[in-house]
C-alpha positions, 0 to 999 in steps of 0.5 A: 705721670701718675697720682698717689692719694693718701687717705687719712684715718676716718676718711673716704676718697670721694668717687667724683674725685677718683673719676676726675683723676682717672681721666688723666691716669687711666692705665691702672690702679692700686692700693696698700695699707696695714691691717693687723700688722700686715701689708694688704694690697690690691690693684686692677685696670678698671675704673668701675672696680676701683670705685667699688674697691675704694668704697670698701677701704677701711675707715680705720686705716691710712690707705695709699691709692695709686693711679697710673699714667704709663710713661714706660711699659705696657698697660696691663695689671703687672705694670700697675702699682704697687710693686712687690720689692720683697715679701712684705714690702711694696712700692708706689711711684709718681713721676718718671725716671728716664735713666731707669727706662728698661730695654724691654719695652714691656717693662716700666721705669718703676718696675726697674726701680723695684727690681734694683731695690729688691736686689739691694735688700734681698739678703737682709732680714725684715728688721734690717730692710726696715731699718735701711729704708728709714735711714738717712743714708738710704734717703741720701743715696736714692735722692738723685735717682728719684729727683722730682718724683715721689716714692712710697714704700710700705712694710709692716712698720708703715709707710716711708716717703721718698722724694717730693712732698705731699700737696694737701687738698683744700676745700677750694681745690675740690670739696669739703669732703676732700679737704685734708687729703694728701696727693702727690701732685696738682696737675693730674686732676682738677675741675679743668680736666675734660678728657674722657675716662678710659673704657679699658676693663681689667680684673682686680685682685687683692693679696695679703703679704703675710699669713695672719698671726 
């Protein structure tokens, strides 16, 4: 099912919240945000690396953090979100798109969605692609495809959310430190979670999707 967390400016995601959410979403992690007009992203497989990476996230940026729970596809770094749709544009997804389940069992439905969007936008300029994904027509065309899911696209102009709305955490849900942070669902984290975290270890990496100006 996965979980997307939106970190507001001036805030941190608490380590105890991540540790709790990891118990149900332990098949990979990833982040993206804007820095100096460029999309910066990271992903990996290990909780220890996620906690360290989260502590280094910039306070002065809105950051999107994805925790994966595999529905389709192998558990490896390539299947961790975000996916590159085209240079300078990335994608995170929370949900399941059964009719996009690829024939190759090593791939995921989200990787197939990223491939389809790549094909759709491949021959456009950055400005044209940015305009398309923010258009009412694009939202209407993709709505049946991602019904019940959430997709977040990020490019140099910022994030675009498609699908269901955010849930805003209240202090009573977790803590004052997490109050006001948005999440993509309410059932893959919480005090009732009791499963033990995965011990799977992977190497994280980061990339900037354009050269500094």
